VOGU-3710 file (C-alpha; in Angstrom, 3 decimals, decimal comma):
1> mpdstvysdi> 92,210/-57,966/131,886  91,581/-58,524/135,631  90,271/-61,829/136,803  87,643/-60,161/138,961  86,025/-56,719/139,503  84,417/-55,862/142,824  82,366/-52,692/143,160  82,332/-50,809/146,448  79,516/-51,465/148,991  76,622/-49,070/149,425
11> kdeyvtnatt> 78,031/-48,048/152,777  80,846/-45,969/151,224  80,715/-42,407/152,416  82,386/-39,025/153,155  82,888/-37,750/156,675  83,693/-34,140/157,400  85,182/-32,303/160,330  82,969/-29,241/159,873  83,677/-27,789/163,359  85,783/-24,660/163,384
21> satwelaqgs> 89,242/-25,943/164,372  91,963/-23,612/165,763  94,741/-26,213/164,965  95,306/-28,696/162,222  95,629/-31,510/164,698  92,119/-30,882/165,941  90,818/-30,882/162,357  92,504/-34,213/161,683  91,102/-35,711/164,849  92,018/-39,135/166,227
31> atadggsfds> 90,823/-42,744/166,419  88,267/-41,769/169,010  87,224/-38,290/167,870  83,951/-37,747/165,940  83,658/-35,754/162,830  81,027/-33,131/162,084  78,849/-34,791/159,436  78,645/-37,772/157,066  76,646/-39,089/154,166  76,549/-42,676/153,007
41> tvayynygvy> 73,753/-42,120/150,415  75,380/-39,526/148,247  76,113/-40,111/144,517  79,062/-37,676/144,391  80,431/-34,828/146,546  82,574/-31,922/145,531  84,314/-32,041/148,957  84,961/-35,781/149,091  88,481/-34,997/150,180  89,125/-31,510/151,529
51> trdagsrgtn> 91,989/-30,086/153,490  92,140/-26,282/153,960  92,562/-23,354/156,295  89,266/-21,537/155,549  89,786/-18,916/158,114  90,166/-15,166/157,440  91,479/-12,030/159,087  94,084/-13,768/161,097  91,916/-16,570/162,377  92,347/-20,290/161,595
61> dykcyrsyfm> 89,502/-22,567/160,560  90,932/-25,847/159,474  88,861/-28,435/157,440  89,668/-32,102/157,102  87,265/-34,263/155,038  87,800/-37,896/154,053  86,063/-40,549/152,018  85,730/-44,201/152,783  85,040/-47,310/150,657  84,296/-50,971/151,504
71> fdlslesgil> 84,810/-53,797/149,146  83,062/-57,120/149,832  85,673/-59,847/149,100  83,694/-62,703/150,695  83,001/-64,326/147,299  86,572/-64,034/146,101  89,118/-66,880/146,362  92,715/-67,428/145,293  96,133/-65,950/145,754  96,395/-62,278/144,790
81> esatisifmd> 99,073/-61,254/142,327  98,073/-57,575/141,964  95,113/-55,357/142,495  94,008/-51,742/141,802  91,274/-49,579/143,236  89,791/-47,025/140,833  87,829/-44,015/141,977  86,061/-41,543/139,676  87,396/-38,145/140,746  88,206/-34,548/139,787
91> nlgstindse> 90,714/-32,132/141,271  88,883/-28,933/142,169  91,690/-27,559/144,379  95,215/-26,417/143,823  98,469/-28,080/142,947  100,572/-26,135/145,396  102,863/-28,243/147,774  101,620/-31,522/146,300  97,993/-30,719/147,286  96,746/-32,514/144,242
101> kailiaatal> 98,049/-35,886/145,510  96,007/-38,592/147,229  96,555/-41,992/148,847  94,491/-44,935/150,165  94,928/-45,874/153,811  93,784/-49,065/155,605  90,701/-48,260/157,674  88,488/-49,973/160,219  84,951/-51,129/159,319  82,423/-48,302/158,858
111> dsgvedhgnv> 79,583/-47,618/161,249  77,870/-45,089/158,945  78,211/-42,142/161,361  80,402/-39,238/162,344  82,546/-41,560/164,376  83,982/-42,886/161,055  86,023/-39,687/160,584  88,939/-41,212/162,493  88,759/-44,677/161,001  92,072/-44,206/159,205
121> fvsgtimgkk> 93,833/-44,163/162,525  94,854/-47,471/164,154  95,204/-45,785/167,507  95,424/-42,190/168,722  96,712/-40,175/165,795  98,741/-43,051/164,226  97,548/-43,637/160,646  97,002/-47,017/159,190  99,088/-48,738/156,600  99,473/-47,305/153,136
131> vsdvisiltt> 97,182/-49,484/150,969  98,184/-47,849/147,712  100,698/-45,745/145,885  100,476/-41,993/145,860  98,852/-40,508/142,672  98,085/-37,076/141,417  94,310/-36,312/140,835  93,877/-34,568/137,467  91,690/-31,556/136,723  89,575/-33,693/134,387
141> vayhkftlts> 86,872/-35,837/135,875  87,784/-39,540/135,257  88,668/-42,812/136,928  91,943/-42,449/138,905  93,692/-45,801/139,428  95,500/-46,602/142,688  97,812/-49,619/142,620  97,880/-51,626/145,811  101,160/-51,765/147,631  102,590/-54,993/149,058
151> egivlaqsai> 100,914/-54,116/152,336  97,665/-53,458/150,486  97,862/-56,911/148,882  98,343/-58,572/152,278  95,375/-56,776/153,702  93,181/-57,647/150,702  94,392/-61,270/150,876  93,513/-61,379/154,520  89,982/-60,163/153,727  89,614/-62,801/151,000
161> dsgtfltvgl> 90,836/-65,566/153,300  88,452/-64,465/156,054  85,544/-63,736/153,759  85,177/-60,151/154,930  85,455/-56,498/153,631  88,476/-54,526/152,752  87,893/-50,970/154,019  90,054/-48,077/152,817  90,115/-44,323/153,475  90,857/-41,822/150,718
171> vgwyndfmgn> 92,944/-38,970/152,116  94,992/-36,011/150,832  98,597/-36,904/150,775  100,409/-33,671/151,711  98,255/-32,252/154,549  96,363/-35,207/155,911  98,689/-38,184/155,546  101,998/-36,304/155,876  100,522/-33,967/158,578  101,572/-30,660/157,025
181> tplgggeytk> 99,383/-27,819/158,226  97,441/-26,211/155,326  98,530/-22,700/154,470  96,121/-19,840/153,931  95,510/-18,451/150,393  95,713/-20,692/147,367  96,989/-23,967/148,862  94,236/-26,509/149,398  93,123/-30,000/148,529  89,657/-30,455/147,100
191> fqvyysnyig> 88,551/-33,556/145,267  85,162/-34,323/143,781  84,495/-37,954/144,510  81,955/-40,430/143,174  80,395/-43,205/145,237  78,469/-46,509/144,804  75,171/-44,665/144,916  75,880/-43,123/141,518  73,386/-44,428/138,973  74,558/-47,787/137,530
201> tlrnpkmdit> 78,213/-48,709/137,775  79,566/-46,275/135,171  81,370/-44,129/137,822  81,281/-46,500/140,815  84,432/-47,167/142,836  85,792/-50,533/141,863  88,543/-52,971/142,718  90,199/-54,954/139,897  91,894/-58,143/141,016  94,398/-60,371/139,256
211> yakpnatffg> 95,152/-63,757/140,749  98,450/-65,578/140,546  98,394/-68,438/138,006  99,728/-71,879/138,931  102,837/-72,871/137,165  102,222/-75,256/134,358  104,445/-78,312/134,242  105,198/-79,799/130,881  106,562/-83,393/130,579  108,619/-84,249/127,525
221> anf> 108,988/-87,725/126,136  111,871/-89,312/124,219  110,874/-91,290/121,136
//
């Protein structure tokens, strides 16, 4: 059992790039490029993560949607041993070319606007650190657990020590993080994602934290 469970903040959101993009690089954007639309009040969204060439008849229309989550760690204290982030999701896309895989990336604090689309970039088009492992999203709606990497633990510990939020971006692994241009036809990433505004906490994003335990010292005695 984890020592602590922190649910995501109400500011979690999805951000789209809904503008018709002739190149994949334009669809992905950059640290300073705005997206097309966003919603931080939604309970769930069928396009929470979406990477696709939606064009037809020889034209390209690339889409790149991302989801963001903030975890308030200001009330936490201690030395992290491990942590996971669980997000309720369903794979509504394909499994071609690892399109079913997802990863969490370190992100900057959210402004609740279209400018958040590029928050996974530290500068220009350089993505932030890998906060989690890469996992496959199943075609059954359920919690999907991301285990924090060593870099993710460092970032979470920094948030705990400074009494701030840990912000992460949920992105598709193959097209978005790895930068592979989506192919036409059947290859695309599409994840249904649930957010903190879902009723209660039954399907809310959550972070489970386990703290390092101090070593117990036992003293023996000779009789």
